[in-house]
N, C-alpha and C positions, 0 to 999 in steps of 0.2 A: 416796569413791568411790579413788582412788587408789590406796587402803589394802586393798580389796576385789579389788584387780584385781591388786597386789601377789600379793595372799594364795594369786590362787587358780595367777597363774602358777608358786609358791611349790607350792604343791599340785601342782601336773599335772611339775613336776622331781622330786620327791619319787617320783613312781609310774615315771615314764619312769625314777629308777635305778633303784630295788625291778623294774619289768620288766624292767631289764637284770642284776641282780642275779638277777633269779632266772631265768634262760637261760642264763645264765655258771653258774652252780649245774646246773643241769639239764645244760649241758653234759658239764661235770664228771664227772657221773652218768654218761655216757653216753661216757666212756674203762674203763669198768669192766666185765670181762665181765658173761657173765648166773651165770655160772657161778661166779662166782669164792671162794673163800671169804673168812667175816666173820674169820676164824683162820688163822692158819701156825703150825707149828713150823720150825723150819729146821732141817733134816738136812746131818749129811758127806757134800759132793759137788755140793749146790747150787749156782748160780752166778748171779748177778745179775739175770744178760738169762731164766732158767727161773724163777726167782720175778716174779719182772712179768709176765711172760708169762702166770704161773698165776691174775694180777689185772686185766690192764689190756687190751684189744683190742688199743691200740701197745703192746709193751717201752717203745719210746726214751722213751717218759713218763715217765716215771718218777720223777725228777728233782722233776719241775712238787708231786709231792703229799709232797713234805715239806717244801712251804713252810711249813703250819700247825704244823711240827718242828720251830723251830727249836735244844731241845736235843741234835738228831740232825745233830751239822758236820759226816758226810759218809755216808754209802750205802753205802760201802766196809765201813766197821765193822758188818760183822751177820756175828753167827758162830754157828755150830751152836747149839741151843739158847735163840735168841729165839725171839721169837714177832713177829710182826707184829697189830696186829692194823687192819680195815679200818672206820671210824668216818667220823664226817658232824661235819664244821667247820664247823658255821653253813651246811650247807646246800648242802657241795660237800667230796665225796671226803676223804680226807686220812691216812695209813699214823701210828699209835702205834707204837714199838717197847718190848715190858716185854721187859728183858736179861733169860738165862738167865746163873747162877750157878756159875761152872767149879767145874768136881772137881778138890773138897781130900781126900787121903791122907793120913791119919793114922799117924800109927806112936811108936815107943817115947817115939824123938829125933827124926825128921826129922818137918814141914809142908810139903806144896809141894804149887804148883798145877797142873795142867796149861797148858804152856801150849795155849793156841786160836789159830789159824787164821782171821784175818776167809773170806769168801767171797767167789771171786773172781770177776771179772762176765762171765767166758767159760770154755771149759775150754784153760785157757792149758797143758797138756799137750799137746794142739793145736798153738799157737802157734811154742809153743819148739821139741819138734822140728820143723816145717817152718823155720824162720827159722835152725835149725844147717843145714840140709840147700839152702837157697835164699838165694843171697844176689843186689846188684840192685848195677850200677854204673853211677853218674848220668852223663846224657849228659855229657862236657868233662872230668870223665875218666881220665888216658887209664890203662890197663892195664899199657903200660911202667911207676907210678908205686909196684906192687906185687912184693913180695918173687916170685919164682920155684924153681922145681929148675931146674939144670945138671947136675945128672947122678948115677952114682947110686956106692955106691963096688964095685971092679974094673969101673969102664965101664960098669957099668950104662942099659940107654936107657932100662926098664920096672924095675920096680918094686913089694912089693908088701907085703906089712901083714909087721914085722921085718925090713925092710931100713935104713940107712941111706941119706938122702941132702942130698947141698949144696946148696945154696937161696941164690941173691945177692941181696942185697938186705937189710934191717936187721930181726928179728924180734923181736916181745913175748916179754919172758918174764913165767913162771909164768902160763901162761894156755894153755889147751890151743888147739891152732892143727888148719886143715884146708885137705884139697890141692881146688883148683877146675882147673874146663877155662872156657874161655871161653861160651858156652851161646846161644840167637836173643837177639835186637835187641827192645825191648817199641820198638812204634808207637803209635803217636796212631790215633785211631777216621783222623786227614784223613791217614796216611802218614807227619806227625817221629818222628825216632828220641828216646823217654824214658831211653834206656840199653841195659844191659845185662845179660840173664841171666846167672847165675855157676852150673854143676854141681858139687855137694858128690860129692865122691873116696874120701873117705877123712878120719882123722883123723889127728894127727903130737903131735909135743912134740919141745923145742925141747931139744938135749942143751949144744950151747955154741957160742957166734957169736968168731969174730979177722974183726975189719973188715967187710968187704961182703960175708963167707960164711958162711954159716951150716951147724948141721949137724944132721940131722932124725929122728928116726925112724917112722916110720908103724905108727903103731897098728893101724889099720884100712885097710881099699880095698875099695872097693863095685862097682871094677875098675881096669883096670893102672895104676900112677901114672907119667906119661908126665912126658919131660925140655918145658921149659917150661909146667907146669901152675902154675896159681898160690896160693902158697901165705899166708896171714892169720889172722886172730885167732877162733875161731869164736863164732860171734854169738847165743847166745840170747835177750838181752836185749829186755824191753822195759818203753817207758818211755812216764811221760805218765796222764791222767787220766780209767777202763775205766767211768768213770757214764755209761750207755745216753744217749744224745742224739744229735736233729738236727742236721744244725749249722747257726749266726745262717744264716747267705744260703744263697739259694736258688742252687745248682751242678746244671751236668748231664755225663753223659760217656760211659764206654761200658770192658765189660769189656774189657780185647784179649789177655788173657792166663791162659789153664791153671798152672802152674807142675807137671814133672811132665809134662807129656801128658795129662791131663786130659782124655776130650773130654767126657762126660756129669758136668756138676757139678751136685752135692746140698748138700744139710745136709752141713754141716763141714768143708766142704772151701772149698780158697784162693783166691782169683782175684785177679790185676795191675787197676787200671780208670788211668786215664786223667787223675784226679786226685793232688792231692798238696797242700805247705799250703801254696805260693802261691795252689792255691784259699779256707783257710782248713782246710781238713778238720785236724781229728785222731786221737787215736786215741781211741775210744769215740764218734765220731761213726757214725748208723746214716744207710745209703743203701738206698732199693728201689728195684730191681729193676721196668723196662716194659721189659716184650718185643713185641718187635715183629708188629700181626694178619694169621694169612692174607691173600694176592688168593686173591678166589673169583667166581665168575660168579654176575652176576645170573642166575636160569633163564629174567629175561622176558626183561631186555634182552642176553644177551649178554656186556651189559657188563666190563669188568675193574675189581672196585674193592678193597680191602681195609681191612677188620674194624678196630676200635679196637687199642688198646694195652691188653692188659692186666697186670695186679703178678705177678707171678712169684716176687717173693720179697725178703728183707734181706739186710741185707749193714754189719756191725761196722767196723769203719778200725782195725788193727792197730797197724803201723809204716806210717804215712806218709813217702816223701820227696817233694825237694822239687815232683817234676810227674806222679807216682805214687804208688800205695798200693798195700799187702798188705790185703788185706778175706779179714774168716771168714761163709761164708752162716752167716745163720742161722736164716733158717726157704725155705722152697725146695717153692712149692705144684708148683710146675712142672718141669725139667727147665731146666739153664740154662745161658748156653750165649756163646762168644766173641762179640759183637758185640754183644750185652743191649744199652739204655741203663739207667745211672741217676742216680736225681737226690735233690733230696730229698726225706725223707714231706710228707706229707699229711699236715697240723694234725688 
């Protein structure tokens, strides 16, 4: 009798496990777009986000579909010419990679293989241009710590491209320099100062350094270079893993600025948000944008009430600071605005 009861319990457990496995597999296939191709050949100009968006309802879920492909150590390393194949792995969707062959050039003396550049996660040209022209000084770091213009040749107070200027402060050698001017402070949604934007004025190069006084040449200038403008190294570096993914923890914040004075925010524009590394954000983290529902009057009761929030788009963090991050708008179903909420996307 006990053996029979144990058998029934074991069969019930197996049934529940099979039902759970079926539910997980079904949920996995729900991630796939109805028009997703079975095979896709990667072409030059593709981005990892763009490829993921061809297959998935939610592109940030891309990493989870590589679990059945242990031979692929890093989804970054996808190259033009590679073929992605959507397969069924034990009832759940997964991707397989058929590696394309590099181009081989033959000649009587030399056999060379063309170098291949891996597909990037997002349009890095947009990000690099932004980072060269926008800098952020975190709260607690004084402007006085940075090099600054003290004058131009022949006692000029205003200089332009081709002019030589004097800078007080030690400057790095062998790297491009930039002129910047303090801009607007960045405030959290609650009004707390997070830091200050530095506005790009132009580019410079170091001529020589004698003690704490450096001589620089202005290579370009969007506007006149003035005394007290800041001189620091240009920074277009983007560090970190840009594999699109959701933050591990639930986070919530707001869009606090649209650098460059942009009023209407759309796809491939940059925003500043009041979340940073202290909130667990890393490069590649994806956040959804929630827009506040409209206030309307009930036609029967004349009661004023607010409609539910709606999802307006998706952001990818590319430059996190301690309490603030720059993020690129990857999708926008509506025009986004300063004040919109950002949070961990739904599974």
